[in-house]
C-alpha positions in Angstrom: 13.6 33.8 16.4 16.9 33.8 17.9 19.3 31.0 16.9 21.0 29.0 19.5 24.7 29.1 19.8 24.8 25.5 18.6 22.9 26.3 15.5 25.2 29.3 14.7 28.3 27.1 15.1 26.7 24.5 12.7 26.0 27.3 10.1 29.6 28.7 10.4 31.1 25.1 10.0 29.1 24.4 6.9 29.9 27.7 5.4 33.6 27.2 6.1 33.6 23.8 4.4 32.2 25.2 1.2 35.5 26.7 0.4 37.5 24.2 -1.7 40.8 25.1 -0.1 39.5 24.6 3.4 37.3 21.5 2.7 40.1 19.0 2.4 41.6 20.3 5.6 38.4 20.2 7.8 36.8 17.0 6.4 39.0 14.9 8.7 38.1 17.3 11.6 34.3 17.2 11.4 34.1 13.5 10.7 35.8 13.2 14.3 32.5 14.7 15.8 30.2 12.4 17.7 27.5 10.8 15.6 24.6 12.9 16.7 26.5 16.2 16.2 27.8 15.0 12.9 24.2 14.3 11.8 23.2 17.8 12.7 26.2 19.1 10.7 25.1 17.1 7.6 21.5 18.1 8.1 22.6 21.7 8.1 24.2 21.1 4.8 20.9 19.9 3.5 19.0 23.0 4.8 21.7 25.2 3.3 21.3 23.4 -0.1 24.9 22.2 0.0 23.8 19.1 -1.8 26.9 18.4 -3.8 29.0 18.5 -0.6 26.5 16.3 1.3 26.6 13.8 -1.5 30.4 13.5 -1.2 29.9 12.8 2.5 27.0 10.2 2.1 28.9 8.4 -0.6 31.3 7.2 2.1 29.7 4.1 3.4 31.3 4.2 6.9 30.0 7.8 7.3 26.5 6.9 6.2 26.2 3.9 8.5 27.1 6.3 11.3 24.1 8.4 10.3 21.9 5.3 10.3 22.9 4.8 14.0 21.6 8.2 15.1 18.2 7.4 16.8 15.0 9.6 16.6 16.2 11.6 13.6 15.3 9.1 10.8 12.8 11.5 9.2 15.5 14.2 8.6 17.9 11.6 7.1 15.1 10.4 4.8 14.4 14.1 3.7 18.0 14.8 3.0 18.6 11.5 1.3 15.6 12.1 -1.1 16.9 15.7 -1.8 20.1 14.1 -3.1 18.3 11.8 -5.3 16.2 14.6 -6.7 19.4 16.6 -7.2 20.7 13.9 -9.6 23.3 12.3 -7.4 24.0 8.6 -7.5 24.4 8.1 -3.8 22.4 4.8 -3.6 24.6 3.3 -6.3 27.8 4.4 -4.7 26.8 3.1 -1.3 26.1 -0.3 -2.8 29.5 -0.2 -4.7 31.3 0.6 -1.5 29.4 -2.2 0.4 30.3 -4.8 -2.3 34.0 -3.6 -2.1 33.9 -3.8 1.6 32.5 -7.4 1.6 35.3 -8.4 -0.8 38.2 -6.9 1.1 37.3 -6.5 4.8 37.2 -9.8 6.6 34.6 -9.0 9.2 31.5 -10.9 8.2 29.6 -9.9 11.4 30.0 -6.2 10.6 29.3 -6.7 7.0 26.1 -8.5 7.6 25.0 -5.8 10.1 25.8 -3.1 7.6 23.8 -4.8 4.9 20.7 -5.3 7.2 20.8 -1.6 8.2 21.2 -0.4 4.6 18.4 -2.7 3.2 16.1 -1.3 6.0 16.8 2.2 5.2 16.2 1.7 1.5 12.9 0.1 2.2 11.9 3.1 4.3 13.1 5.3 1.5 10.9 3.7 -1.1 14.1 2.5 -3.0 13.0 -1.1 -3.0 15.1 -2.1 -6.0 18.3 -1.0 -4.1 17.2 -2.8 -1.0 16.8 -6.0 -2.8 20.3 -5.7 -4.3 21.8 -4.9 -1.0 20.0 -7.9 0.8 21.0 -10.2 -2.0 24.7 -9.3 -1.2 24.0 -9.8 2.5 22.5 -13.2 1.9 25.6 -14.2 0.0 27.8 -13.1 2.9 25.7 -15.0 5.4 25.8 -18.1 3.2 29.7 -18.2 3.4 29.6 -18.4 7.2 29.3 -21.6 9.3 25.6 -22.6 9.3 25.0 -22.1 13.0 22.2 -20.6 14.8 23.6 -17.1 14.6 23.9 -17.2 10.9 20.6 -18.8 10.4 18.9 -16.0 12.3 20.7 -13.3 10.4 19.6 -15.1 7.1 16.0 -15.0 8.6 16.3 -11.3 9.2 17.7 -10.7 5.7 14.8 -12.6 4.2 12.3 -10.8 6.5 13.4 -7.4 5.0 13.8 -8.7 1.5 10.5 -10.4 1.0 8.8 -7.0 2.1 10.9 -5.2 -0.7 10.1 -7.8 -3.2 6.4 -7.9 -2.5 6.1 -4.1 -2.5 8.1 -3.8 -5.7 6.1 -6.6 -7.3 9.1 -9.0 -7.8 6.7 -11.9 -7.3 8.9 -14.7 -8.7 11.9 -13.5 -6.5 9.5 -13.1 -3.6 8.3 -16.7 -4.0 11.8 -17.9 -4.0 12.5 -15.9 -0.8 9.5 -17.3 0.8 10.6 -20.9 0.2 14.2 -20.2 1.4 12.7 -18.6 4.6 10.5 -21.6 5.3 13.6 -23.8 5.0 15.5 -21.6 7.4 12.6 -21.8 9.9 12.7 -25.6 9.7 16.5 -25.7 10.4 16.1 -23.4 13.4 13.2 -25.4 14.6 15.3 -28.6 14.5 17.9 -26.7 16.5 15.2 -25.5 19.0 16.3 -22.0 18.3 13.3 -20.3 16.7 13.0 -16.6 17.4 9.6 -15.0 17.6 8.2 -15.1 14.0 5.2 -12.7 14.3 6.9 -10.0 12.1 8.0 -12.5 9.5 4.6 -14.2 9.3 3.1 -10.7 8.9 5.3 -10.2 5.9 4.2 -13.5 4.5 0.6 -12.3 4.9 1.6 -9.2 3.1 3.1 -11.0 0.2 -0.2 -12.9 -0.3 -2.1 -9.6 0.0 -0.1 -8.1 -2.8 -0.8 -11.2 -4.9 -4.5 -11.1 -4.1 -4.4 -14.4 -2.3 -6.7 -13.5 0.4 -7.3 -16.8 2.2 -3.5 -17.3 2.6 -3.1 -13.7 3.5 -5.7 -14.1 6.3 -4.2 -17.4 7.5 -0.7 -16.0 7.9 -2.1 -12.8 9.6 -3.8 -15.0 12.2 -0.5 -16.8 12.9 1.2 -13.6 13.3 -1.4 -12.3 15.7 -1.1 -15.5 17.9 2.7 -14.9 18.3 2.4 -11.3 19.5 3.9 -10.5 22.9 4.5 -7.3 24.9 8.2 -7.5 24.7 8.4 -7.4 20.9 9.6 -4.1 19.4 6.8 -1.7 18.9 7.3 -1.5 15.2 6.7 -5.2 14.9 3.5 -5.1 16.9 2.2 -2.3 14.8 3.1 -4.0 11.6 1.2 -7.2 12.7 -1.9 -5.2 13.8 -1.9 -3.3 10.5 -1.6 -6.3 8.2 -4.0 -8.4 10.2 -6.6 -5.6 9.9 -6.2 -5.5 6.1 -6.6 -9.2 5.9 -9.9 -8.8 8.0 -11.1 -6.2 5.8 -10.8 -8.4 2.8 -12.6 -11.2 4.6 -15.3 -8.4 5.6 -14.6 -8.9 9.3 -15.0 -5.2 9.8 -15.4 -5.2 13.6 -12.2 -7.2 14.1 -10.4 -5.0 11.4 -11.6 -1.8 13.2 -10.2 -3.0 16.6 -6.8 -3.8 15.2 -6.2 -0.8 13.0 -7.3 1.8 15.5 -4.9 0.4 18.0 -2.1 0.3 15.4 -2.7 4.0 14.6 -2.8 4.9 18.2 0.5 3.2 18.9 2.0 4.6 15.7 1.0 8.1 16.6 2.7 7.9 19.9 6.0 6.8 18.3 6.1 8.6 15.0 3.5 11.4 14.8 5.6 14.2 16.4 8.6 13.3 14.3 6.5 13.2 11.1 8.0 9.9 10.2 6.3 8.4 7.0 5.6 5.2 8.9 2.8 6.9 10.6 1.5 7.7 7.2 1.6 4.0 6.4 -0.6 3.3 9.4 -3.1 6.0 8.4 -3.2 4.6 4.9 -4.2 1.2 6.3 -6.8 3.0 8.5 -8.2 4.7 5.5 -8.4 1.4 3.6 -10.5 0.0 6.4 -12.8 3.1 6.3 -13.2 3.0 2.5 -14.2 -0.6 2.5 -16.5 -0.3 5.5 -18.6 2.3 3.8 -17.1 5.4 5.5 -15.9 6.9 2.3 -15.8 10.6 3.2 -13.8 9.9 6.2 -11.4 7.7 4.4 -10.8 10.6 1.9 -9.7 12.8 4.8 -7.4 10.1 6.2 -5.8 9.3 2.8 -5.3 13.1 2.3 -3.5 13.4 5.7 -1.3 10.3 4.9 -0.4 11.8 1.6 0.5 15.2 3.2 3.0 13.4 5.5 4.7 11.5 2.7 4.9 14.7 0.6 6.6 16.5 3.6 9.3 13.9 3.7 9.8 12.8 0.1 8.3 15.8 -1.8 7.2 14.2 -5.1 9.6 11.8 -6.9 9.2 8.8 -4.6 7.2 5.6 -4.9 5.6 6.3 -1.5 4.2 9.6 -2.7 2.9 8.0 -6.0 1.1 5.3 -4.1 -0.3 7.9 -1.8 -1.8 9.9 -4.8 -3.2 6.6 -6.2 -5.0 5.7 -3.0 -6.4 9.2 -2.7 -7.5 9.2 -6.3 -9.6 6.0 -5.9 -11.1 7.3 -2.6 -12.1 10.5 -4.3 -13.6 8.6 -7.3 -15.7 6.5 -5.0 -16.7 9.5 -2.9 -17.7 11.6 -5.9 -19.3 8.8 -7.9 -22.8 10.3 -7.6 -21.7 13.9 -7.9 -19.7 13.6 -11.1 -16.9 16.0 -9.7 -13.9 14.0 -10.8 -11.3 16.7 -11.2 -9.3 16.0 -8.0 -9.5 12.4 -8.5 -8.2 12.5 -12.0 -5.4 15.0 -10.9 -4.2 12.6 -8.3 -4.3 9.6 -10.6 -2.3 11.5 -13.2 0.2 12.6 -10.7 0.8 9.1 -9.5 1.3 7.8 -13.1 3.8 10.6 -13.9 5.9 9.8 -10.8 5.7 6.1 -11.5 6.7 6.5 -15.1 9.6 8.8 -14.1 11.1 6.4 -11.4 10.1 2.9 -12.4 11.0 0.7 -15.3 8.7 0.8 -18.3 5.5 -1.4 -17.8 6.2 -2.0 -14.2 3.4 -3.8 -12.4 2.7 -1.1 -10.1 1.4 1.0 -13.0 -1.5 -1.6 -13.4 -3.5 -0.5 -10.5 -3.2 3.2 -11.0 -3.9 3.0 -14.7 -7.1 1.1 -13.7 -8.0 4.0 -11.4 -7.5 6.6 -14.0 -9.6 4.5 -16.5 -12.5 4.3 -14.1 -12.4 8.0 -13.6 -12.3 8.9 -17.3 -15.2 6.6 -18.0 -17.4 8.6 -15.6 -16.1 11.9 -17.0 -17.1 10.5 -20.4 -20.7 9.6 -19.3 -21.1 13.3 -18.3 -20.0 14.5 -21.8 -23.4 13.7 -23.4 -23.4 16.9 -25.5 -19.9 16.3 -26.9 -19.8 12.9 -28.5 -16.3 13.4 -29.9 -14.9 14.2 -26.5 -16.8 11.3 -25.0 -15.5 9.0 -27.4 -12.0 10.2 -26.8 -12.2 9.6 -23.1 -13.7 6.1 -23.5 -11.0 5.1 -26.0 -8.3 6.3 -23.5 -10.0 4.4 -20.7 -10.0 1.3 -22.9 -6.3 1.6 -23.6 -5.6 2.0 -19.8 -7.8 -0.9 -18.9 -6.2 -3.2 -21.4 -2.8 -2.1 -20.3 -3.7 -2.9 -16.7 -5.1 -6.2 -17.7 -1.9 -7.1 -19.6 0.3 -6.3 -16.7 -1.9 -8.3 -14.3 -1.9 -11.4 -16.7 1.9 -11.1 -17.0 2.4 -11.0 -13.2 -0.4 -13.3 -12.0 -1.8 -15.2 -14.9 -5.6 -15.6 -15.6 -6.8 -17.1 -12.3 -6.2 -14.2 -10.1 -8.6 -11.7 -8.4 -6.7 -8.7 -9.8 -7.1 -10.1 -13.3 -10.7 -10.8 -12.7 -11.2 -7.2 -11.5 -9.7 -5.9 -14.8 -12.1 -8.1 -16.8 -15.0 -6.7 -14.6 -13.7 -3.0 -15.4 -13.6 -3.7 -19.0 -17.2 -5.1 -18.9 -18.4 -1.9 -17.3 -16.5 0.3 -19.9 -17.8 -1.9 -22.9 -21.3 -1.3 -21.4 -20.7 2.5 -21.6 -19.4 2.1 -25.1 -22.6 0.2 -26.1 -20.5 -3.0 -27.0 -23.0 -5.2 -25.0 -22.0 -8.7 -26.1 -18.3 -7.9 -25.2 -19.4 -6.5 -22.0 -21.3 -9.6 -21.1 -18.3 -11.7 -22.0 -16.1 -9.6 -19.7 -18.5 -9.7 -16.8 -19.0 -13.4 -17.0 -15.3 -14.0 -17.1 -14.8 -11.9 -13.9 -17.6 -13.8 -12.1 -16.2 -17.1 -13.0 -12.7 -16.3 -11.8 -13.9 -14.7 -8.5 -16.2 -17.6 -7.8 -13.5 -20.1 -8.2 -11.0 -18.2 -6.1 -13.3 -16.6 -3.4 -16.5 -18.7 -3.3 -20.0 -17.8 -4.5 -20.8 -15.4 -1.6 -17.9 -13.2 -1.6 -18.3 -9.3 -1.9 -16.2 -9.2 -5.2 -18.7 -11.9 -6.6 -21.6 -9.8 -5.6 -20.1 -6.7 -7.1 -19.5 -8.3 -10.5 -23.0 -10.0 -10.3 -24.5 -6.5 -9.8 -22.7 -5.1 -12.8 -23.9 -8.0 -15.1 -27.5 -7.4 -13.7 -27.2 -3.8 -14.7 -26.2 -4.8 -18.3 -29.1 -7.2 -18.6 -31.5 -4.8 -17.1 -30.8 -1.5 -18.9 -29.3 -2.6 -22.1 -30.1 -6.2 -23.1 -33.7 -6.4 -21.8 -33.1 -9.7 -20.1 -35.1 -8.9 -17.1 -35.5 -12.3 -15.4 -31.8 -12.8 -15.7 -31.2 -9.4 -14.2 -33.8 -10.1 -11.4 -31.8 -13.3 -10.3 -28.6 -11.5 -10.2 -29.9 -8.5 -8.4 -31.3 -10.7 -5.8 -28.1 -12.5 -5.5 -26.1 -9.3 -5.1 -28.6 -7.9 -2.6 -28.3 -11.0 -0.4 -24.5 -10.7 -0.4 -24.5 -7.0 0.4 -27.0 -7.2 3.2 -25.2 -10.1 4.8 -21.8 -8.3 4.7 -22.7 -4.7 5.2 -26.2 -4.4 6.6 -29.2 -2.4 5.7 -27.7 1.0 5.4 -24.9 0.0 2.9 -24.5 2.6 0.1 -24.2 -0.1 -2.6 -27.7 -1.2 -2.0 -29.1 1.7 -3.9 -28.1 0.1 -7.2 -29.8 -3.2 -6.3 -33.0 -1.5 -5.2 -33.1 0.7 -8.2 -32.4 -2.1 -10.5 -35.1 -4.3 -9.1 -37.7 -1.5 -9.3 -36.9 -1.0 -13.0 -37.0 -4.9 -13.6 -40.4 -5.2 -12.1 -41.7 -2.2 -13.8 -40.6 -3.5 -17.1 -42.2 -6.9 -16.3 -45.4 -5.0 -15.2 -45.2 -6.7 -11.7 -46.5 -3.9 -9.6 -46.1 -5.7 -6.2 -42.4 -6.1 -6.9 -42.2 -2.3 -7.8 -44.0 -1.3 -4.5 -42.0 -3.7 -2.4 -38.6 -2.5 -3.5 -39.6 1.1 -3.6 -40.5 0.9 0.0 -37.2 -0.9 0.8 -35.3 2.0 -1.0 -37.3 4.6 1.0 -36.3 2.7 4.2 -32.7 2.5 3.1 -32.6 6.3 2.4 -33.9 6.9 5.9 -31.2 4.7 7.4 -28.5 6.6 5.3 -29.7 9.9 6.6 -29.3 8.8 10.2 -26.1 10.3 11.8 -23.4 7.8 11.9 -21.5 7.0 15.0 -18.2 8.8 14.9 -15.0 6.7 14.6 -13.7 5.7 18.0 -10.5 7.4 19.2 -9.2 4.6 21.5 -6.7 5.0 24.2 -3.9 2.5 23.9 -5.0 -0.8 25.3 -2.7 -3.6 26.7 -1.8 -5.9 23.9 -3.2 -8.8 25.8 -6.6 -7.2 26.0 -6.6 -6.3 22.3 -5.8 -9.9 21.4 -8.4 -11.4 23.9 -11.1 -9.0 22.4 -10.0 -10.0 18.9 -9.9 -13.8 19.3 -13.1 -13.9 21.5 -15.2 -11.9 18.9 -17.8 -14.0 17.2 -17.6 -12.2 13.8 
């Protein structure tokens, strides 16, 4: 393919600057270029692998802020910036150092605040949440030195908006709670001044924080407040964010029709804005869509969508990035669920281990983000172990490693959330299943009962999570402890919850039906055996019916989406 004259000129200019004797001379010259041309010049450096030279340029705060102002090329900037990090440069630290120096010496608070907000936003997009928090803390201190007028308060609000997202994602829960309280105080001040901006995006981040903390009721409430504030004149990014987060909240409340409506529109809007450019924000929308599919029993489709999201993230960040690590974890869990009946867990295990390797490379030791992926790997290892019936030594090795991972995940969850949290309860439930596999039945029962008690207290007696743990305890009583009447009660309870939430074709009903058939067979109650055998036959027929394909909706007016959502009876 023939190169354009413009591309040839860029190549020559970059090659010319490699010469040490010429670089000092030409540096002042090329920095005089317009922002969009200078951006292309730097991106050519990245493509030509002149990373040390590019690092020298990006270490200059004024230069880098100019690059942040170039529109529609953010994906290229993310790629080149990640390449500098992988190359071993300390560009993020240098930018923060220069920002601190600027705030201490340059008496231009408006500019300094704007720079901090732009830099914090970019670090969030890059997955460098720790650096984002540092920058936004500095920005907050600059804001607080200004007169506490409407302009300053709104800038503080913007700062907290970005920081609470970084703190939640990076699992800085104590700091996020403090930011939340500070934000609420600012909102009250602005309300008293009759100067509140639209808070849809901020409320969505409040919802996201509660999602990360597994506080699903509060997550849902804030997502509804955010939806109610949506208007067509808001930035598209805010609209998409609110739709995505509200969809996740609906999934966890098992309001699947509403969740599907919102996330399909979010993906459609995100694809229009970000698909062509390959921006990882589109991958984030796909990830939330896959989350909806996985939880609404479209597991195979969710695997495809998670895989597509991960490929977009890897194209931008390659491998040493938290976005990529989380993408591998998501795909690992979806593959685990998808292959649960087949026993083919190689790809699931591979993705879980890649996620752990990346996290251990770029995160502090025992960071909370490791809890979830360790749990996923432990679940996979347990299933692999159960298939190693002919090799007891290898089976025991897998089970012991799974126990270590589950215990480590539980400890991290207890440290971050305490005992009374859904995530902690999930870890207890996972240990219960593992001890069942290890034939430690009394300990397994203790873990399952703990999980059920915590979930009932937090979520109510009829929640999906309660049904899941109830089914696991029923299995223990049924197949290992011969407590058939206790198992019967628990199966019936799990069955009622699953039918109400998911309908008669739900995949998880198989375990309830099989369990009840076994219970009634052991109790010699033939009528029960026949009844639930027939129900399972009908369930299998329903599972074999072709499912309706996922809708590919055209973008709808926001007003219509919200009307459909709030008028839904679900």
